[in-house]
C-alpha positions in Angstrom: -148.7 -14.8 70.3 -150.9 -13.5 67.5 -153.5 -15.8 66.0 -152.7 -16.4 62.3 -155.6 -16.2 59.8 -155.3 -16.6 56.0 -157.4 -14.5 53.7 -158.4 -15.6 50.2 -157.5 -12.4 48.1 -159.2 -12.0 44.7 -157.9 -8.5 44.2 -161.4 -7.0 44.8 -162.4 -4.6 47.5 -164.3 -7.1 49.7 -161.5 -9.6 50.3 -158.9 -6.8 50.7 -161.2 -5.0 53.3 -161.6 -8.3 55.1 -157.8 -8.7 55.4 -157.5 -5.1 56.6 -160.1 -5.6 59.2 -158.5 -8.7 60.6 -155.1 -7.0 60.7 -156.6 -4.1 62.6 -158.0 -6.7 65.1 -154.4 -7.7 65.8 -154.4 -11.0 63.8 -151.4 -12.1 61.9 -152.8 -12.1 58.3 -151.5 -14.1 55.3 -152.9 -13.3 51.9 -153.7 -16.3 49.6 -154.1 -16.2 45.9 -155.2 -19.4 44.3 -154.6 -20.1 40.6 -157.4 -21.9 38.8 -155.7 -22.2 35.4 -158.5 -20.1 33.9 -157.1 -16.6 34.7 -156.8 -15.6 31.0 -159.0 -15.8 28.0 -158.5 -18.9 25.8 -157.6 -16.6 22.9 -154.6 -15.2 24.9 -151.6 -16.8 26.4 -149.7 -15.7 29.5 -145.9 -15.9 29.3 -143.9 -17.0 32.3 -142.9 -13.4 32.9 -146.3 -12.0 32.6 -148.7 -12.6 35.5 -152.5 -12.6 35.1 -154.2 -9.4 35.9 -156.1 -11.0 38.8 -152.9 -11.9 40.5 -151.5 -8.4 39.9 -154.6 -7.0 41.6 -154.3 -9.4 44.5 -150.7 -8.6 44.9 -151.4 -4.9 44.9 -154.2 -5.4 47.5 -151.8 -7.4 49.8 -149.2 -4.6 49.5 -151.8 -2.0 50.4 -153.0 -3.9 53.4 -149.4 -4.7 54.4 -149.4 -8.5 54.3 -147.5 -11.1 52.4 -149.2 -13.0 49.5 -148.8 -16.7 49.0 -149.8 -18.4 45.7 -151.5 -21.7 45.6 -151.8 -23.7 42.4 -155.4 -25.1 42.4 -155.5 -25.8 38.7 -155.8 -29.6 38.8 -158.3 -29.9 41.6 -160.3 -26.9 40.2 -160.4 -28.6 36.8 -161.7 -31.8 38.3 -164.0 -30.5 41.1 -165.5 -27.3 39.6 -165.1 -27.3 35.8 -165.7 -31.1 35.5 -168.8 -30.7 37.7 -170.0 -27.8 35.5 -169.6 -29.7 32.3 -171.0 -33.0 33.6 -174.1 -31.2 35.0 -174.8 -29.6 31.7 -174.3 -32.9 30.0 -176.9 -34.4 32.2 -179.5 -31.8 31.1 -179.3 -29.8 34.3 -178.1 -26.3 35.2 -175.0 -26.2 37.5 -174.1 -23.8 40.3 -170.3 -23.9 40.3 -169.9 -21.1 42.9 -171.6 -23.2 45.6 -169.3 -26.2 44.7 -166.2 -24.0 44.6 -166.7 -22.8 48.2 -167.2 -26.3 49.5 -164.5 -28.2 47.5 -161.9 -25.5 46.7 -161.9 -22.6 49.1 -162.8 -24.3 52.3 -161.2 -27.6 51.4 -158.0 -27.4 49.2 -157.2 -23.8 50.0 -158.0 -24.2 53.7 -155.6 -27.1 54.0 -152.8 -25.1 52.4 -153.6 -22.2 54.8 -153.3 -24.6 57.8 -149.9 -25.8 56.4 -148.8 -22.2 56.5 -149.7 -21.9 60.2 -153.2 -20.4 59.9 -155.9 -21.6 62.2 -158.7 -20.2 59.9 -159.5 -19.1 56.4 -161.3 -15.8 56.0 -163.1 -14.7 52.8 -165.0 -11.6 51.7 -168.4 -13.2 51.8 -171.3 -11.3 53.3 -172.4 -14.0 55.8 -172.1 -14.8 59.5 -171.8 -17.8 61.7 -172.7 -18.6 65.3 -172.0 -21.3 67.7 -175.2 -22.8 69.2 -175.6 -24.2 72.8 -175.5 -27.6 71.3 -171.9 -26.9 70.1 -172.9 -26.9 66.4 -172.1 -24.0 64.2 -175.0 -22.1 62.5 -174.7 -20.2 59.3 -176.5 -16.8 59.2 -177.3 -14.2 56.6 -175.1 -11.2 56.2 -176.4 -8.1 57.8 -176.5 -6.3 54.4 -179.5 -8.0 52.8 -178.6 -6.6 49.4 -175.2 -8.4 49.5 -176.0 -11.5 51.6 -174.0 -14.5 50.2 -175.0 -17.2 52.6 -176.7 -19.0 49.7 -173.2 -19.8 48.2 -172.0 -21.2 51.6 -174.9 -23.6 52.2 -172.9 -26.8 51.5 -170.1 -26.1 54.1 -169.7 -28.8 56.7 -169.5 -28.2 60.4 -165.7 -28.7 60.3 -165.4 -26.2 57.5 -167.5 -23.6 59.2 -165.5 -24.0 62.4 -162.4 -23.0 60.5 -164.1 -20.2 58.4 -164.2 -16.5 59.2 -166.5 -13.9 57.5 -165.3 -10.5 58.6 -167.8 -8.7 56.4 -170.8 -10.4 57.8 -171.8 -7.5 60.1 -170.8 -4.9 57.5 -172.8 -3.0 54.9 -171.2 -2.5 51.4 -171.9 1.2 51.4 -170.1 1.7 54.6 -167.2 -0.4 53.5 -166.7 1.8 50.4 -166.7 4.9 52.6 -164.1 3.5 55.0 -162.0 2.2 52.1 -161.7 5.8 50.8 -160.4 7.0 54.2 -157.9 4.1 54.1 -157.0 5.2 50.6 -157.6 1.8 49.0 -156.8 1.6 45.3 -159.8 2.3 43.0 -158.8 -0.9 41.1 -160.4 -2.9 44.0 -163.8 -1.5 43.3 -164.9 -4.1 40.7 -167.0 -7.0 41.8 -165.6 -10.5 41.3 -166.8 -12.3 38.2 -169.5 -14.8 39.0 -168.1 -17.6 36.8 -164.4 -16.9 36.8 -163.5 -19.8 34.5 -165.9 -18.9 31.6 -163.8 -16.6 29.4 -165.7 -17.5 26.2 -168.4 -15.2 24.8 -171.1 -17.6 26.1 -171.6 -20.8 28.1 -172.5 -22.5 24.8 -169.1 -21.6 23.4 -167.3 -22.7 26.5 -169.1 -26.1 26.5 -168.5 -26.6 22.8 -164.8 -25.8 22.9 -163.6 -27.1 26.2 -166.5 -29.4 27.2 -166.4 -31.2 23.8 -170.2 -30.9 23.5 -171.1 -31.9 19.9 -173.8 -30.1 17.9 -176.8 -32.5 18.4 -179.9 -30.9 16.8 -183.2 -31.9 18.1 -186.9 -30.9 18.2 -188.3 -27.9 19.9 -191.8 -28.9 21.1 -194.5 -27.3 23.1 -196.0 -28.9 26.2 -198.6 -30.7 24.1 -195.8 -32.4 22.0 -196.3 -30.3 18.9 -193.0 -29.8 17.0 -192.4 -26.0 16.6 -188.8 -25.9 15.4 -185.3 -27.3 15.9 -182.5 -26.6 18.4 -178.8 -27.0 17.8 -177.9 -28.5 21.2 -179.6 -28.6 24.6 -176.5 -27.3 26.4 -177.3 -23.8 25.1 -180.5 -23.6 27.1 -181.7 -23.5 30.7 -185.1 -23.6 32.4 -186.8 -20.2 32.3 -184.7 -18.9 29.4 -186.5 -16.7 27.0 -183.8 -15.4 24.7 -182.5 -17.5 21.9 -185.6 -19.6 21.3 -186.5 -17.7 18.1 -189.9 -19.3 17.7 -192.8 -16.9 16.8 -196.0 -17.2 18.8 -198.9 -15.2 20.3 -196.9 -14.6 23.4 -193.2 -15.1 24.4 -191.9 -18.7 24.7 -189.8 -19.8 27.7 -187.8 -23.0 28.2 -190.0 -25.3 30.4 -187.9 -28.4 30.4 -184.8 -30.1 28.8 -185.8 -33.6 27.7 -182.4 -35.2 27.6 -183.8 -38.7 26.8 -185.6 -37.4 23.6 -183.1 -34.6 23.0 -186.0 -32.2 22.8 -186.4 -28.7 24.1 -189.8 -28.2 25.7 -191.1 -24.6 25.5 -194.3 -22.9 26.6 -195.8 -19.7 28.1 -194.6 -18.1 31.3 -197.6 -19.6 33.2 -196.4 -23.0 32.3 -193.1 -22.3 34.1 -195.0 -22.2 37.4 -194.7 -25.1 39.8 -195.8 -25.5 43.5 -193.2 -28.1 44.5 -189.8 -29.7 43.8 -187.6 -32.4 45.1 -184.3 -31.5 46.7 -181.5 -34.1 47.1 -178.1 -34.3 48.8 -179.2 -31.8 51.5 -176.5 -30.5 53.8 -178.2 -29.7 57.1 -176.4 -26.9 59.0 -176.4 -26.5 62.7 -179.3 -29.0 63.1 -180.0 -32.6 62.7 -182.0 -33.7 59.6 -185.7 -33.1 60.4 -187.9 -36.1 60.9 -191.2 -34.3 60.2 -192.3 -31.4 57.9 -190.9 -28.0 58.8 -191.9 -24.5 57.7 -189.1 -22.6 56.0 -188.3 -19.9 53.4 -186.7 -21.5 50.3 -184.4 -19.7 47.9 -184.2 -21.6 44.5 -181.4 -19.5 43.1 -179.2 -16.6 44.3 -181.2 -13.8 42.7 -184.5 -15.1 44.1 -186.5 -13.9 47.0 -187.1 -16.7 49.5 -190.6 -18.2 49.3 -192.7 -19.6 52.2 -192.7 -23.4 51.9 -193.0 -26.7 53.7 -190.1 -29.1 53.6 -191.1 -32.7 54.0 -188.2 -35.1 54.6 -188.1 -38.1 52.3 -185.0 -39.5 53.8 -181.7 -38.4 55.5 -180.8 -35.9 52.8 -183.8 -35.7 50.5 -187.0 -33.7 50.8 -190.0 -32.5 49.0 -190.5 -28.8 49.1 -194.1 -27.5 48.7 -194.4 -23.7 48.1 -197.3 -21.6 49.5 -197.4 -19.8 46.1 -196.3 -21.1 42.7 -192.6 -20.4 41.8 -191.3 -19.8 38.3 -188.4 -21.5 36.7 -187.5 -24.0 39.4 -184.4 -25.3 37.7 -183.0 -28.9 38.2 -179.3 -28.7 39.1 -179.5 -25.4 41.0 -179.1 -25.1 44.8 -182.2 -24.8 47.0 -181.4 -23.2 50.3 -183.7 -23.3 53.3 -183.9 -20.3 55.8 -185.7 -19.6 59.0 -185.3 -15.9 59.7 -181.6 -15.1 59.6 -180.5 -18.7 59.9 -179.6 -21.0 57.1 -181.0 -24.5 57.9 -179.3 -26.2 54.9 -179.2 -26.6 51.2 -179.3 -29.2 48.5 -179.7 -29.7 44.8 -183.0 -29.4 42.9 -183.5 -32.8 41.3 -186.9 -32.1 39.6 -189.8 -29.7 39.8 -193.5 -30.0 39.8 -193.6 -29.8 36.0 -191.3 -32.7 35.5 -194.1 -35.2 35.3 -196.0 -33.2 32.7 -194.5 -34.9 29.7 -195.8 -34.1 26.2 
């Protein structure tokens, strides 16, 4: 009997190609499309007879691969676990990373459970990542072979049980080669687009989204430098994130960057690029993958955001799931709320949330 695998179909090339690969490997494949409730712009409405474009693309992909497509309504849990987290994190003065949360709490939790109810033994996605079972029996998460597309960062919070039931068919593939093969398979050109990073933000900006749906009030406050001098006024801290340059609109001898959001004083702390540099940060709620929590300092490469080159660092445990990360060279814009992911070579050791950085103690 064929093993049944469900594939989360977004309508893009990667997930469709993953489904096609599995089918060619003699799996029974089921396509899954999960509705978040944010498929259309807030300025438009979708009638009961008009399906969102994302669903239409997913349906077209399923037809082209030759599999059925099941629809899962994730709107309630998505609103609570992802959108709620996004809003609450901004409200706390930090910068969220909803894609990391979505993979852990939606795709490999809610959607996975529905996939199992349909008879699937695993859920596959179009992520560029790999996994490996170690001699200890634990599952390790590995980088994707295509370093330009590696998405292991976004999977760093998956548990052992979730990884056991996950499949990443594209982990050993390169995007360039996938595009070439897709042409020979005559895949639709509509699949070529990349998935939108934040699928639920349909407003012109995060600020608009937070103001309209998050109920963030306009709370003006002082813009100050790191010495405490008042330089101007902001219209709400939720419009800023650490390292941001645009939107400050304060003249100076050199460009200003956001150094810190002082939620207690409702002030925006800005400074020069050099003042963004920090040598360490604290990381909390660490999910250790394929290993037990370390009891002594370990040498790793740490990625402090997705578009960041890993940096040599020492992770010193401060408890079961908390650690201090000390970088060999100063890093810029270490942002509280973002995921910090630890690597050793191709292996992902774990990941947690940046709670503070080395500049947090430098209050004006």
